[in-house]
N, CA, C and O atoms as a Tripos MOL2 file, in Angstrom:
@<TRIPOS>MOLECULE
protein
  300   299    75     0     0
PROTEIN
NO_CHARGES

@<TRIPOS>ATOM
      1 N         -20.3580    7.4070   -9.6200 N.3       1 MET1
      2 CA        -19.9380    6.4160   -8.5920 C.3       1 MET1
      3 C         -20.3650    5.0960   -9.1690 C.2       1 MET1
      4 O         -19.6930    4.1240   -8.8250 O.2       1 MET1
      5 N         -21.4950    4.8800  -10.0880 N.am      2 LEU2
      6 CA        -21.7570    3.6820  -10.8020 C.3       2 LEU2
      7 C         -20.7190    3.3390  -11.5050 C.2       2 LEU2
      8 O         -20.5140    2.1260  -11.4650 O.2       2 LEU2
      9 N         -19.8080    4.0790  -12.2840 N.am      3 ILE3
     10 CA        -18.7190    3.7670  -13.1740 C.3       3 ILE3
     11 C         -17.7290    3.0060  -12.1210 C.2       3 ILE3
     12 O         -17.2870    1.8850  -12.3720 O.2       3 ILE3
     13 N         -17.4940    3.5400  -11.2120 N.am      4 THR4
     14 CA        -16.3470    3.2360  -10.2710 C.3       4 THR4
     15 C         -16.9410    1.8650   -9.9830 C.2       4 THR4
     16 O         -16.2330    0.9980  -10.4950 O.2       4 THR4
     17 N         -17.9270    1.3980   -9.3830 N.am      5 ARG5
     18 CA        -18.4000    0.0780   -9.0190 C.3       5 ARG5
     19 C         -18.1740   -0.7720  -10.3100 C.2       5 ARG5
     20 O         -17.4320   -1.7460  -10.1830 O.2       5 ARG5
     21 N         -18.6850   -0.5420  -11.4540 N.am      6 LEU6
     22 CA        -18.2870   -1.4080  -12.6540 C.3       6 LEU6
     23 C         -16.7830   -1.4000  -12.8360 C.2       6 LEU6
     24 O         -16.1720   -2.3850  -13.2500 O.2       6 LEU6
     25 N         -16.3650   -0.5630  -12.5980 N.am      7 LEU7
     26 CA        -14.7590   -0.8770  -13.2480 C.3       7 LEU7
     27 C         -14.0660   -1.7880  -11.9430 C.2       7 LEU7
     28 O         -13.1670   -2.5780  -12.2310 O.2       7 LEU7
     29 N         -14.4170   -1.6840  -10.8040 N.am      8 CYS8
     30 CA        -13.8950   -2.8020   -9.7550 C.3       8 CYS8
     31 C         -14.8710   -4.0920   -9.8210 C.2       8 CYS8
     32 O         -14.5660   -5.1480   -9.2670 O.2       8 CYS8
     33 N         -15.9010   -3.9400  -10.4440 N.am      9 PHE9
     34 CA        -16.3060   -5.2770  -10.6140 C.3       9 PHE9
     35 C         -15.9610   -6.0750  -11.9230 C.2       9 PHE9
     36 O         -15.8570   -7.2940  -11.7860 O.2       9 PHE9
     37 N         -15.7920   -5.6050  -13.0280 N.am     10 LEU10
     38 CA        -15.2550   -5.9030  -14.1580 C.3      10 LEU10
     39 C         -13.7790   -7.0720  -14.1390 C.2      10 LEU10
     40 O         -13.6790   -8.1260  -14.7680 O.2      10 LEU10
     41 N         -12.8660   -6.5040  -13.2920 N.am     11 PRO11
     42 CA        -11.6150   -7.5000  -13.2490 C.3      11 PRO11
     43 C         -12.1460   -8.9170  -12.3910 C.2      11 PRO11
     44 O         -11.7440  -10.0420  -12.6880 O.2      11 PRO11
     45 N         -12.9810   -8.6790  -11.4370 N.am     12 LEU12
     46 CA        -13.3370   -9.6050  -10.5940 C.3      12 LEU12
     47 C         -14.3010  -10.8640  -11.5970 C.2      12 LEU12
     48 O         -14.0050  -12.0430  -11.7920 O.2      12 LEU12
     49 N         -15.4390  -10.1290  -12.0690 N.am     13 LEU13
     50 CA        -15.8750  -11.0880  -13.0340 C.3      13 LEU13
     51 C         -15.0430  -11.9130  -14.1920 C.2      13 LEU13
     52 O         -15.3310  -13.0350  -14.6080 O.2      13 LEU13
     53 N         -13.8870  -11.0440  -14.6320 N.am     14 CYS14
     54 CA        -13.3760  -11.7810  -15.6340 C.3      14 CYS14
     55 C         -12.1080  -13.0220  -15.0550 C.2      14 CYS14
     56 O         -11.7090  -13.9870  -15.7080 O.2      14 CYS14
     57 N         -11.7200  -12.6580  -13.7980 N.am     15 LEU15
     58 CA        -10.9800  -13.7190  -13.0170 C.3      15 LEU15
     59 C         -11.8880  -14.6520  -12.5610 C.2      15 LEU15
     60 O         -11.2890  -15.5950  -12.0440 O.2      15 LEU15
     61 N         -13.1280  -14.7820  -12.5380 N.am     16 MET16
     62 CA        -14.0270  -16.0300  -11.8950 C.3      16 MET16
     63 C         -14.3670  -16.7190  -13.2810 C.2      16 MET16
     64 O         -14.5920  -17.9290  -13.3220 O.2      16 MET16
     65 N         -14.3980  -16.0050  -14.3000 N.am     17 SER17
     66 CA        -14.7520  -16.8890  -15.6580 C.3      17 SER17
     67 C         -13.6640  -17.8130  -15.8560 C.2      17 SER17
     68 O         -13.8430  -18.9860  -16.1830 O.2      17 SER17
     69 N         -12.2190  -17.1390  -15.6030 N.am     18 SER18
     70 CA        -11.3810  -18.1000  -16.1810 C.3      18 SER18
     71 C         -10.8910  -19.2260  -15.2910 C.2      18 SER18
     72 O         -10.1960  -20.1820  -15.6340 O.2      18 SER18
     73 N         -11.3880  -18.9380  -14.0490 N.am     19 CYS19
     74 CA        -10.8230  -20.3070  -13.2900 C.3      19 CYS19
     75 C         -11.8040  -21.5090  -13.4940 C.2      19 CYS19
     76 O         -11.4760  -22.6470  -13.1560 O.2      19 CYS19
     77 N         -13.1560  -21.1890  -14.1210 N.am     20 GLN20
     78 CA        -14.1550  -22.3750  -14.3690 C.3      20 GLN20
     79 C         -13.2140  -23.2750  -14.9190 C.2      20 GLN20
     80 O         -12.2170  -22.9650  -15.5720 O.2      20 GLN20
     81 N         -13.6700  -24.6410  -14.5520 N.am     21 SER21
     82 CA        -12.8640  -25.7840  -15.2390 C.3      21 SER21
     83 C         -13.8100  -26.2900  -16.2710 C.2      21 SER21
     84 O         -15.0290  -26.2560  -16.1070 O.2      21 SER21
     85 N         -13.0960  -26.8700  -17.5850 N.am     22 THR22
     86 CA        -13.9550  -27.4830  -18.8110 C.3      22 THR22
     87 C         -14.4130  -28.8220  -18.3410 C.2      22 THR22
     88 O         -15.2120  -29.2600  -19.1690 O.2      22 THR22
     89 N         -14.2440  -29.6130  -17.3990 N.am     23 GLY23
     90 CA        -14.3140  -30.8310  -17.1490 C.3      23 GLY23
     91 C         -13.9020  -31.8590  -18.1730 C.2      23 GLY23
     92 O         -13.2470  -31.6010  -19.1830 O.2      23 GLY23
     93 N         -14.3470  -33.0590  -17.8160 N.am     24 SER24
     94 CA        -13.5530  -33.9940  -18.7370 C.3      24 SER24
     95 C         -14.8650  -34.9880  -19.0300 C.2      24 SER24
     96 O         -15.7810  -35.2220  -18.2420 O.2      24 SER24
     97 N         -14.6910  -35.5250  -20.4400 N.am     25 TYR25
     98 CA        -15.7230  -36.3980  -20.8490 C.3      25 TYR25
     99 C         -15.3020  -37.8100  -21.5300 C.2      25 TYR25
    100 O         -14.2880  -37.8580  -22.2260 O.2      25 TYR25
    101 N         -16.1360  -38.9970  -21.3030 N.am     26 LYS26
    102 CA        -15.8450  -39.9720  -21.5320 C.3      26 LYS26
    103 C         -16.7270  -40.0650  -22.9750 C.2      26 LYS26
    104 O         -17.9330  -39.8210  -23.0100 O.2      26 LYS26
    105 N         -15.8470  -40.4990  -24.2820 N.am     27 ILE27
    106 CA        -16.6500  -41.1120  -25.4510 C.3      27 ILE27
    107 C         -16.8410  -42.5430  -25.5430 C.2      27 ILE27
    108 O         -15.7660  -43.1410  -25.4850 O.2      27 ILE27
    109 N         -17.8610  -43.2950  -25.6690 N.am     28 THR28
    110 CA        -17.6010  -44.7980  -25.8110 C.3      28 THR28
    111 C         -18.1680  -44.9660  -27.0920 C.2      28 THR28
    112 O         -19.2300  -44.4510  -27.4430 O.2      28 THR28
    113 N         -17.2430  -45.9020  -27.9900 N.am     29 LEU29
    114 CA        -17.7250  -46.0710  -29.5040 C.3      29 LEU29
    115 C         -18.8090  -47.6850  -29.2030 C.2      29 LEU29
    116 O         -18.9340  -48.5240  -28.3100 O.2      29 LEU29
    117 N         -19.3190  -47.4400  -30.3820 N.am     30 LYS30
    118 CA        -19.9040  -48.8280  -30.4900 C.3      30 LYS30
    119 C         -19.0150  -50.6240  -30.4560 C.2      30 LYS30
    120 O         -19.4290  -51.7640  -30.2450 O.2      30 LYS30
    121 N         -18.1340  -50.2340  -30.6720 N.am     31 ASP31
    122 CA        -17.1270  -51.5430  -30.4460 C.3      31 ASP31
    123 C         -16.7020  -51.5180  -29.2340 C.2      31 ASP31
    124 O         -16.0780  -52.5050  -28.8420 O.2      31 ASP31
    125 N         -16.9170  -50.4250  -28.3480 N.am     32 GLY32
    126 CA        -16.4250  -50.9380  -26.7580 C.3      32 GLY32
    127 C         -15.2410  -49.8320  -26.5180 C.2      32 GLY32
    128 O         -15.1610  -49.2610  -25.4310 O.2      32 GLY32
    129 N         -14.4930  -49.6080  -27.3890 N.am     33 ARG33
    130 CA        -13.1390  -48.1880  -27.1170 C.3      33 ARG33
    131 C         -14.1280  -47.1940  -26.7810 C.2      33 ARG33
    132 O         -15.2310  -46.9690  -27.2780 O.2      33 ARG33
    133 N         -13.2870  -46.4540  -25.5040 N.am     34 GLU34
    134 CA        -13.1010  -45.3190  -24.9460 C.3      34 GLU34
    135 C         -12.3900  -44.1980  -25.2290 C.2      34 GLU34
    136 O         -11.3250  -44.4800  -25.7790 O.2      34 GLU34
    137 N         -12.5480  -43.1510  -25.0840 N.am     35 TYR35
    138 CA        -11.7340  -41.9490  -25.2920 C.3      35 TYR35
    139 C         -12.1450  -41.0340  -24.2230 C.2      35 TYR35
    140 O         -13.3200  -40.6780  -24.1310 O.2      35 TYR35
    141 N         -11.2410  -40.6370  -23.4110 N.am     36 LEU36
    142 CA        -11.2230  -39.3920  -22.4270 C.3      36 LEU36
    143 C         -10.7110  -38.0870  -23.3060 C.2      36 LEU36
    144 O          -9.8140  -38.1070  -24.1490 O.2      36 LEU36
    145 N         -11.5470  -36.8870  -22.8770 N.am     37 CYS37
    146 CA        -11.2750  -36.0060  -23.6570 C.3      37 CYS37
    147 C         -11.4030  -34.5800  -22.5980 C.2      37 CYS37
    148 O         -12.1490  -34.6460  -21.6210 O.2      37 CYS37
    149 N         -10.8410  -33.6810  -22.8060 N.am     38 LYS38
    150 CA        -10.7980  -32.2790  -22.2600 C.3      38 LYS38
    151 C         -11.9060  -31.8240  -22.7560 C.2      38 LYS38
    152 O         -12.0730  -31.8440  -23.9760 O.2      38 LYS38
    153 N         -12.8610  -31.3330  -21.9060 N.am     39 GLY39
    154 CA        -14.4570  -30.2360  -22.2890 C.3      39 GLY39
    155 C         -15.0570  -31.2060  -23.2270 C.2      39 GLY39
    156 O         -14.6100  -32.3340  -23.4370 O.2      39 GLY39
    157 N         -16.1450  -30.6640  -23.7980 N.am     40 SER40
    158 CA        -17.3310  -30.9080  -24.1350 C.3      40 SER40
    159 C         -16.8520  -31.3500  -25.9770 C.2      40 SER40
    160 O         -16.3430  -30.5480  -26.7590 O.2      40 SER40
    161 N         -17.1180  -32.4680  -26.2190 N.am     41 PRO41
    162 CA        -16.6290  -32.6360  -27.8060 C.3      41 PRO41
    163 C         -17.5610  -31.8570  -28.6110 C.2      41 PRO41
    164 O         -18.7390  -31.8610  -28.2520 O.2      41 PRO41
    165 N         -17.2380  -31.2180  -29.5980 N.am     42 ASP42
    166 CA        -18.1150  -30.5780  -30.7060 C.3      42 ASP42
    167 C         -18.6090  -31.4410  -31.6700 C.2      42 ASP42
    168 O         -17.9300  -32.4390  -31.9080 O.2      42 ASP42
    169 N         -19.4190  -31.3110  -32.1450 N.am     43 PHE43
    170 CA        -20.2370  -31.8710  -33.1480 C.3      43 PHE43
    171 C         -20.2610  -31.1560  -34.3800 C.2      43 PHE43
    172 O         -21.0890  -30.2540  -34.5050 O.2      43 PHE43
    173 N         -19.2170  -31.5130  -35.6140 N.am     44 VAL44
    174 CA        -19.2960  -30.8800  -36.7800 C.3      44 VAL44
    175 C         -20.1630  -31.2650  -37.8170 C.2      44 VAL44
    176 O         -19.8350  -32.2750  -38.4400 O.2      44 VAL44
    177 N         -21.1490  -30.7110  -38.1260 N.am     45 GLY45
    178 CA        -22.3930  -31.2430  -38.8750 C.3      45 GLY45
    179 C         -21.8930  -31.2610  -40.1850 C.2      45 GLY45
    180 O         -22.1760  -32.2070  -40.9200 O.2      45 GLY45
    181 N         -21.1970  -30.3510  -40.5660 N.am     46 LYS46
    182 CA        -20.5790  -30.4570  -41.9950 C.3      46 LYS46
    183 C         -19.7350  -31.5180  -42.6980 C.2      46 LYS46
    184 O         -19.6190  -31.7550  -43.9000 O.2      46 LYS46
    185 N         -19.1030  -32.1690  -41.4910 N.am     47 THR47
    186 CA        -17.9570  -33.5670  -42.0030 C.3      47 THR47
    187 C         -18.6990  -34.4520  -41.4300 C.2      47 THR47
    188 O         -18.6350  -35.5090  -42.0570 O.2      47 THR47
    189 N         -19.5880  -34.5270  -40.2440 N.am     48 GLY48
    190 CA        -20.3080  -35.6960  -39.7680 C.3      48 GLY48
    191 C         -19.3650  -36.2730  -38.3760 C.2      48 GLY48
    192 O         -19.7830  -37.1970  -37.6780 O.2      48 GLY48
    193 N         -18.1800  -35.6440  -38.1370 N.am     49 TYR49
    194 CA        -17.5600  -35.9830  -37.0520 C.3      49 TYR49
    195 C         -17.2220  -35.0850  -35.8890 C.2      49 TYR49
    196 O         -17.1510  -33.8700  -36.0730 O.2      49 TYR49
    197 N         -16.9610  -35.7340  -34.4380 N.am     50 TYR50
    198 CA        -16.7390  -35.2300  -33.4290 C.3      50 TYR50
    199 C         -15.2950  -34.8290  -33.4860 C.2      50 TYR50
    200 O         -14.3380  -35.3670  -34.0410 O.2      50 TYR50
    201 N         -15.4120  -33.5300  -32.6230 N.am     51 ARG51
    202 CA        -13.8710  -33.3360  -32.5480 C.3      51 ARG51
    203 C         -14.0540  -33.0210  -31.0170 C.2      51 ARG51
    204 O         -15.0810  -32.7020  -30.4180 O.2      51 ARG51
    205 N         -12.6140  -33.2210  -30.4910 N.am     52 TYR52
    206 CA        -12.5390  -33.0770  -29.1190 C.3      52 TYR52
    207 C         -10.8420  -32.9020  -29.0410 C.2      52 TYR52
    208 O          -9.9720  -33.1010  -29.8890 O.2      52 TYR52
    209 N         -10.7850  -32.4740  -27.7450 N.am     53 ARG53
    210 CA         -9.3280  -32.3660  -27.1840 C.3      53 ARG53
    211 C          -8.6110  -33.2940  -26.3780 C.2      53 ARG53
    212 O          -9.1510  -33.5210  -25.2950 O.2      53 ARG53
    213 N          -7.6070  -33.8580  -26.5920 N.am     54 THR54
    214 CA         -6.9940  -34.8120  -25.7310 C.3      54 THR54
    215 C          -6.3360  -34.3390  -24.6710 C.2      54 THR54
    216 O          -5.9020  -33.1970  -24.8270 O.2      54 THR54
    217 N          -6.0950  -34.9090  -23.5160 N.am     55 PHE55
    218 CA         -5.2520  -34.3260  -22.4690 C.3      55 PHE55
    219 C          -3.8190  -34.4870  -22.8290 C.2      55 PHE55
    220 O          -2.9720  -34.3480  -21.9460 O.2      55 PHE55
    221 N          -3.5070  -34.7400  -23.9290 N.am     56 GLN56
    222 CA         -2.1650  -34.6580  -24.3230 C.3      56 GLN56
    223 C          -1.8740  -33.4760  -25.0450 C.2      56 GLN56
    224 O          -0.8070  -33.1780  -25.5830 O.2      56 GLN56
    225 N          -3.2210  -32.6550  -24.9900 N.am     57 ASN57
    226 CA         -3.2260  -31.1830  -25.8450 C.3      57 ASN57
    227 C          -3.3310  -31.4780  -27.1680 C.2      57 ASN57
    228 O          -2.9770  -30.5040  -27.8330 O.2      57 ASN57
    229 N          -3.7510  -32.6420  -28.0100 N.am     58 ARG58
    230 CA         -3.9200  -32.6080  -29.1990 C.3      58 ARG58
    231 C          -5.2160  -32.5170  -29.8030 C.2      58 ARG58
    232 O          -6.0190  -32.6150  -28.8750 O.2      58 ARG58
    233 N          -5.8190  -32.3830  -30.8700 N.am     59 ASP59
    234 CA         -6.9290  -32.2400  -31.6040 C.3      59 ASP59
    235 C          -7.2210  -33.9150  -32.0300 C.2      59 ASP59
    236 O          -6.3320  -34.7170  -32.3160 O.2      59 ASP59
    237 N          -8.2430  -34.1150  -32.0030 N.am     60 ALA60
    238 CA         -8.7270  -35.4300  -32.4260 C.3      60 ALA60
    239 C         -10.1500  -35.5530  -33.0430 C.2      60 ALA60
    240 O         -10.9960  -34.7450  -32.6600 O.2      60 ALA60
    241 N         -10.4470  -36.3820  -33.8570 N.am     61 MET61
    242 CA        -12.0900  -36.5050  -34.2930 C.3      61 MET61
    243 C         -12.2120  -37.9690  -34.5490 C.2      61 MET61
    244 O         -11.3550  -38.7780  -34.9030 O.2      61 MET61
    245 N         -13.3820  -38.1060  -34.3080 N.am     62 LEU62
    246 CA        -14.3100  -39.3280  -34.4050 C.3      62 LEU62
    247 C         -15.3180  -39.2510  -35.4230 C.2      62 LEU62
    248 O         -15.8800  -38.2180  -35.7880 O.2      62 LEU62
    249 N         -15.4870  -40.2750  -35.8060 N.am     63 ARG63
    250 CA        -16.8290  -40.3640  -37.0280 C.3      63 ARG63
    251 C         -18.1200  -40.2110  -35.9820 C.2      63 ARG63
    252 O         -18.0200  -40.7370  -34.8730 O.2      63 ARG63
    253 N         -18.9750  -39.6990  -36.2360 N.am     64 ALA64
    254 CA        -20.3660  -39.5290  -35.3140 C.3      64 ALA64
    255 C         -21.1790  -40.8020  -35.2320 C.2      64 ALA64
    256 O         -21.7850  -41.2080  -34.2410 O.2      64 ALA64
    257 N         -21.0830  -41.4880  -36.6650 N.am     65 ASP65
    258 CA        -21.9790  -42.4990  -36.6100 C.3      65 ASP65
    259 C         -21.3740  -44.2050  -35.8320 C.2      65 ASP65
    260 O         -22.0800  -45.2040  -35.7000 O.2      65 ASP65
    261 N         -19.8720  -44.0600  -35.4220 N.am     66 GLU66
    262 CA        -19.2260  -44.8600  -34.5900 C.3      66 GLU66
    263 C         -19.4360  -44.5310  -32.8670 C.2      66 GLU66
    264 O         -18.9170  -45.2520  -32.0150 O.2      66 GLU66
    265 N         -20.3030  -43.2970  -32.5230 N.am     67 VAL67
    266 CA        -20.1260  -43.1370  -31.0610 C.3      67 VAL67
    267 C         -21.4800  -43.4350  -30.4800 C.2      67 VAL67
    268 O         -22.4840  -42.9490  -31.0000 O.2      67 VAL67
    269 N         -21.5410  -44.0990  -29.5810 N.am     68 LEU68
    270 CA        -22.5670  -44.8270  -28.7810 C.3      68 LEU68
    271 C         -22.9110  -43.9030  -27.9880 C.2      68 LEU68
    272 O         -24.1200  -43.6880  -27.8980 O.2      68 LEU68
    273 N         -22.0160  -43.1180  -27.2170 N.am     69 MET69
    274 CA        -22.4480  -42.3570  -26.0620 C.3      69 MET69
    275 C         -21.5630  -41.3240  -25.7600 C.2      69 MET69
    276 O         -20.4500  -41.6490  -26.1720 O.2      69 MET69
    277 N         -21.5480  -40.3050  -25.2670 N.am     70 ILE70
    278 CA        -20.7610  -39.1990  -24.4060 C.3      70 ILE70
    279 C         -21.3000  -38.7530  -23.2030 C.2      70 ILE70
    280 O         -22.3850  -38.1880  -23.0640 O.2      70 ILE70
    281 N         -20.3950  -39.0670  -22.2430 N.am     71 GLU71
    282 CA        -20.6700  -38.7960  -20.8720 C.3      71 GLU71
    283 C         -19.9320  -37.8500  -20.2930 C.2      71 GLU71
    284 O         -18.9850  -37.4420  -20.9650 O.2      71 GLU71
    285 N         -20.1230  -37.3010  -19.0480 N.am     72 GLU72
    286 CA        -19.5960  -36.2130  -18.5670 C.3      72 GLU72
    287 C         -18.8140  -36.9940  -17.5070 C.2      72 GLU72
    288 O         -19.4530  -37.8960  -16.9660 O.2      72 GLU72
    289 N         -17.7900  -36.8480  -17.1870 N.am     73 GLN73
    290 CA        -16.9610  -37.5440  -16.0380 C.3      73 GLN73
    291 C         -16.7400  -36.5630  -14.6160 C.2      73 GLN73
    292 O         -16.2630  -35.4290  -14.6190 O.2      73 GLN73
    293 N         -17.2700  -37.4030  -13.2950 N.am     74 ALA74
    294 CA        -17.1690  -36.8590  -12.0520 C.3      74 ALA74
    295 C         -15.4860  -36.1770  -11.8840 C.2      74 ALA74
    296 O         -14.5080  -36.8570  -12.1940 O.2      74 ALA74
    297 N         -15.3930  -35.1190  -11.4900 N.am     75 ASN75
    298 CA        -14.1850  -34.4740  -11.1490 C.3      75 ASN75
    299 C         -13.6010  -34.9990   -9.5470 C.2      75 ASN75
    300 O         -12.5560  -34.5370   -9.0890 O.2      75 ASN75
@<TRIPOS>BOND
     1     1     2 1
     2     2     3 1
     3     3     4 2
     4     3     5 am
     5     5     6 1
     6     6     7 1
     7     7     8 2
     8     7     9 am
     9     9    10 1
    10    10    11 1
    11    11    12 2
    12    11    13 am
    13    13    14 1
    14    14    15 1
    15    15    16 2
    16    15    17 am
    17    17    18 1
    18    18    19 1
    19    19    20 2
    20    19    21 am
    21    21    22 1
    22    22    23 1
    23    23    24 2
    24    23    25 am
    25    25    26 1
    26    26    27 1
    27    27    28 2
    28    27    29 am
    29    29    30 1
    30    30    31 1
    31    31    32 2
    32    31    33 am
    33    33    34 1
    34    34    35 1
    35    35    36 2
    36    35    37 am
    37    37    38 1
    38    38    39 1
    39    39    40 2
    40    39    41 am
    41    41    42 1
    42    42    43 1
    43    43    44 2
    44    43    45 am
    45    45    46 1
    46    46    47 1
    47    47    48 2
    48    47    49 am
    49    49    50 1
    50    50    51 1
    51    51    52 2
    52    51    53 am
    53    53    54 1
    54    54    55 1
    55    55    56 2
    56    55    57 am
    57    57    58 1
    58    58    59 1
    59    59    60 2
    60    59    61 am
    61    61    62 1
    62    62    63 1
    63    63    64 2
    64    63    65 am
    65    65    66 1
    66    66    67 1
    67    67    68 2
    68    67    69 am
    69    69    70 1
    70    70    71 1
    71    71    72 2
    72    71    73 am
    73    73    74 1
    74    74    75 1
    75    75    76 2
    76    75    77 am
    77    77    78 1
    78    78    79 1
    79    79    80 2
    80    79    81 am
    81    81    82 1
    82    82    83 1
    83    83    84 2
    84    83    85 am
    85    85    86 1
    86    86    87 1
    87    87    88 2
    88    87    89 am
    89    89    90 1
    90    90    91 1
    91    91    92 2
    92    91    93 am
    93    93    94 1
    94    94    95 1
    95    95    96 2
    96    95    97 am
    97    97    98 1
    98    98    99 1
    99    99   100 2
   100    99   101 am
   101   101   102 1
   102   102   103 1
   103   103   104 2
   104   103   105 am
   105   105   106 1
   106   106   107 1
   107   107   108 2
   108   107   109 am
   109   109   110 1
   110   110   111 1
   111   111   112 2
   112   111   113 am
   113   113   114 1
   114   114   115 1
   115   115   116 2
   116   115   117 am
   117   117   118 1
   118   118   119 1
   119   119   120 2
   120   119   121 am
   121   121   122 1
   122   122   123 1
   123   123   124 2
   124   123   125 am
   125   125   126 1
   126   126   127 1
   127   127   128 2
   128   127   129 am
   129   129   130 1
   130   130   131 1
   131   131   132 2
   132   131   133 am
   133   133   134 1
   134   134   135 1
   135   135   136 2
   136   135   137 am
   137   137   138 1
   138   138   139 1
   139   139   140 2
   140   139   141 am
   141   141   142 1
   142   142   143 1
   143   143   144 2
   144   143   145 am
   145   145   146 1
   146   146   147 1
   147   147   148 2
   148   147   149 am
   149   149   150 1
   150   150   151 1
   151   151   152 2
   152   151   153 am
   153   153   154 1
   154   154   155 1
   155   155   156 2
   156   155   157 am
   157   157   158 1
   158   158   159 1
   159   159   160 2
   160   159   161 am
   161   161   162 1
   162   162   163 1
   163   163   164 2
   164   163   165 am
   165   165   166 1
   166   166   167 1
   167   167   168 2
   168   167   169 am
   169   169   170 1
   170   170   171 1
   171   171   172 2
   172   171   173 am
   173   173   174 1
   174   174   175 1
   175   175   176 2
   176   175   177 am
   177   177   178 1
   178   178   179 1
   179   179   180 2
   180   179   181 am
   181   181   182 1
   182   182   183 1
   183   183   184 2
   184   183   185 am
   185   185   186 1
   186   186   187 1
   187   187   188 2
   188   187   189 am
   189   189   190 1
   190   190   191 1
   191   191   192 2
   192   191   193 am
   193   193   194 1
   194   194   195 1
   195   195   196 2
   196   195   197 am
   197   197   198 1
   198   198   199 1
   199   199   200 2
   200   199   201 am
   201   201   202 1
   202   202   203 1
   203   203   204 2
   204   203   205 am
   205   205   206 1
   206   206   207 1
   207   207   208 2
   208   207   209 am
   209   209   210 1
   210   210   211 1
   211   211   212 2
   212   211   213 am
   213   213   214 1
   214   214   215 1
   215   215   216 2
   216   215   217 am
   217   217   218 1
   218   218   219 1
   219   219   220 2
   220   219   221 am
   221   221   222 1
   222   222   223 1
   223   223   224 2
   224   223   225 am
   225   225   226 1
   226   226   227 1
   227   227   228 2
   228   227   229 am
   229   229   230 1
   230   230   231 1
   231   231   232 2
   232   231   233 am
   233   233   234 1
   234   234   235 1
   235   235   236 2
   236   235   237 am
   237   237   238 1
   238   238   239 1
   239   239   240 2
   240   239   241 am
   241   241   242 1
   242   242   243 1
   243   243   244 2
   244   243   245 am
   245   245   246 1
   246   246   247 1
   247   247   248 2
   248   247   249 am
   249   249   250 1
   250   250   251 1
   251   251   252 2
   252   251   253 am
   253   253   254 1
   254   254   255 1
   255   255   256 2
   256   255   257 am
   257   257   258 1
   258   258   259 1
   259   259   260 2
   260   259   261 am
   261   261   262 1
   262   262   263 1
   263   263   264 2
   264   263   265 am
   265   265   266 1
   266   266   267 1
   267   267   268 2
   268   267   269 am
   269   269   270 1
   270   270   271 1
   271   271   272 2
   272   271   273 am
   273   273   274 1
   274   274   275 1
   275   275   276 2
   276   275   277 am
   277   277   278 1
   278   278   279 1
   279   279   280 2
   280   279   281 am
   281   281   282 1
   282   282   283 1
   283   283   284 2
   284   283   285 am
   285   285   286 1
   286   286   287 1
   287   287   288 2
   288   287   289 am
   289   289   290 1
   290   290   291 1
   291   291   292 2
   292   291   293 am
   293   293   294 1
   294   294   295 1
   295   295   296 2
   296   295   297 am
   297   297   298 1
   298   298   299 1
   299   299   300 2
@<TRIPOS>SUBSTRUCTURE
     1 MET1         2 RESIDUE 1 A MET
     2 LEU2         6 RESIDUE 1 A LEU
     3 ILE3        10 RESIDUE 1 A ILE
     4 THR4        14 RESIDUE 1 A THR
     5 ARG5        18 RESIDUE 1 A ARG
     6 LEU6        22 RESIDUE 1 A LEU
     7 LEU7        26 RESIDUE 1 A LEU
     8 CYS8        30 RESIDUE 1 A CYS
     9 PHE9        34 RESIDUE 1 A PHE
    10 LEU10       38 RESIDUE 1 A LEU
    11 PRO11       42 RESIDUE 1 A PRO
    12 LEU12       46 RESIDUE 1 A LEU
    13 LEU13       50 RESIDUE 1 A LEU
    14 CYS14       54 RESIDUE 1 A CYS
    15 LEU15       58 RESIDUE 1 A LEU
    16 MET16       62 RESIDUE 1 A MET
    17 SER17       66 RESIDUE 1 A SER
    18 SER18       70 RESIDUE 1 A SER
    19 CYS19       74 RESIDUE 1 A CYS
    20 GLN20       78 RESIDUE 1 A GLN
    21 SER21       82 RESIDUE 1 A SER
    22 THR22       86 RESIDUE 1 A THR
    23 GLY23       90 RESIDUE 1 A GLY
    24 SER24       94 RESIDUE 1 A SER
    25 TYR25       98 RESIDUE 1 A TYR
    26 LYS26      102 RESIDUE 1 A LYS
    27 ILE27      106 RESIDUE 1 A ILE
    28 THR28      110 RESIDUE 1 A THR
    29 LEU29      114 RESIDUE 1 A LEU
    30 LYS30      118 RESIDUE 1 A LYS
    31 ASP31      122 RESIDUE 1 A ASP
    32 GLY32      126 RESIDUE 1 A GLY
    33 ARG33      130 RESIDUE 1 A ARG
    34 GLU34      134 RESIDUE 1 A GLU
    35 TYR35      138 RESIDUE 1 A TYR
    36 LEU36      142 RESIDUE 1 A LEU
    37 CYS37      146 RESIDUE 1 A CYS
    38 LYS38      150 RESIDUE 1 A LYS
    39 GLY39      154 RESIDUE 1 A GLY
    40 SER40      158 RESIDUE 1 A SER
    41 PRO41      162 RESIDUE 1 A PRO
    42 ASP42      166 RESIDUE 1 A ASP
    43 PHE43      170 RESIDUE 1 A PHE
    44 VAL44      174 RESIDUE 1 A VAL
    45 GLY45      178 RESIDUE 1 A GLY
    46 LYS46      182 RESIDUE 1 A LYS
    47 THR47      186 RESIDUE 1 A THR
    48 GLY48      190 RESIDUE 1 A GLY
    49 TYR49      194 RESIDUE 1 A TYR
    50 TYR50      198 RESIDUE 1 A TYR
    51 ARG51      202 RESIDUE 1 A ARG
    52 TYR52      206 RESIDUE 1 A TYR
    53 ARG53      210 RESIDUE 1 A ARG
    54 THR54      214 RESIDUE 1 A THR
    55 PHE55      218 RESIDUE 1 A PHE
    56 GLN56      222 RESIDUE 1 A GLN
    57 ASN57      226 RESIDUE 1 A ASN
    58 ARG58      230 RESIDUE 1 A ARG
    59 ASP59      234 RESIDUE 1 A ASP
    60 ALA60      238 RESIDUE 1 A ALA
    61 MET61      242 RESIDUE 1 A MET
    62 LEU62      246 RESIDUE 1 A LEU
    63 ARG63      250 RESIDUE 1 A ARG
    64 ALA64      254 RESIDUE 1 A ALA
    65 ASP65      258 RESIDUE 1 A ASP
    66 GLU66      262 RESIDUE 1 A GLU
    67 VAL67      266 RESIDUE 1 A VAL
    68 LEU68      270 RESIDUE 1 A LEU
    69 MET69      274 RESIDUE 1 A MET
    70 ILE70      278 RESIDUE 1 A ILE
    71 GLU71      282 RESIDUE 1 A GLU
    72 GLU72      286 RESIDUE 1 A GLU
    73 GLN73      290 RESIDUE 1 A GLN
    74 ALA74      294 RESIDUE 1 A ALA
    75 ASN75      298 RESIDUE 1 A ASN
């Protein structure tokens, strides 16, 4: 009985997790330029860059010392 409940619950859990939105973020540079990205940018400590995904589905990078702020945008 417990196994049956688990088997019914697992597909529902997978479906719910796949429907989450990743959100969008605005990256503002010290010189005033702004970039929008899908999902939260990742800081790569080894290189000193922020890596992010554009809305054109391309990977991009920005030097961390050029970034003033990163803020989540309301959907």
